N, C-alpha and C positions, 0 to 999 in steps of 0.2 A: 467537510470531510472528503467530498468528491475531489476537490482540487488537490488535496494532499495525496490521495491515492493515485489520481491520474498523473500528477507530476512525478511521483516516485516511480510509477510503472514506465512512463515514457523515458525517464532518465536511465533506469536499469536496462530497458530494452535497447536504447540507443547505444549505451556503452558496450553491451554484449555484442551487438551487431558490428560496432566499430572494431572490437577485438577480433571477431571471427572473420571479418572481411580483410583485415590487414591494411596495406597501403591503399587498396582500392577504395576504402571508405573515405579517404581524404580528397578524392577527385571531385571536381565541380559538378559533375552529372549525378553524383551520389546524393541521396536525400538524407543520409545519416548525419552529416554536419548540421543541416538545418534542424533536424530532430533534436540534436543535442542542444542547440541554441534555444529552441523552443522549450525544452525541458528546464533549462537553467532559468528562463524567465518565469517559470511557474514555481520555482523553489524560493526558499527564504535566503537571506544573506548568509546564513550558516552553511549553505550548500546542500541542504536537504530539507525534508518536511517534518523532521522530528518535533520541532517546536510547535508547528501547527497541529500535529497529531496529539501532542500532550495537552494542548488547549482544548481540543475536541473531547478527549477523555475526561478532562477536568470538568468541562461543562456538563457532560452526561452524568458524571458522578454527583455533581451539585444538584442537577435536576432530579436524580434518583432520591437523594436525601429529602428533597422537598416534595416528593411523590408526584413530580411532573413528567417523569420519564418511566415508562413501563418496559421492563426487560422482556425480550421475546421468550416465549415458552419453548423449552427444548423438546423436540418431538423425536429426535433420533439420538438417544443418549448411549454412548458406547458401553457404559458401565452396566446398563440394563441388558445388554446383549451378550455379556460375558456369562458363560454357563457357570452355575453354582455346583458345588460338590455333590449335593443331593440329587441334582438333575443329570449327572453324568452316569 
C-alpha cells in the first residue's frame, strides 16, 4: 500500500510542479523531469496505481471476512460531534 500511495503522490506532485513552473521545468538543471521519470517507474502499466490500490482493498476485505484484519476504532466521529436538537 505504501508503494501505491508514494507513487501516486510523487506523480501528482511532479505534474503540478511541471505545470506551475512552465518551460523552466524542462531544463536539465530542474529535478522535475527526473521526479516524473521516477514516478512512472513506480506506477503500473496502466499509468496509475488504481489496480494496486484495488488489490490492497480486496486483500483487506478478504482478511476482514476471515477475521484476520481488525478495523481501527473511530475515536473522532463527526456524527457524535454534531449537536442534537435537544442539546441546542
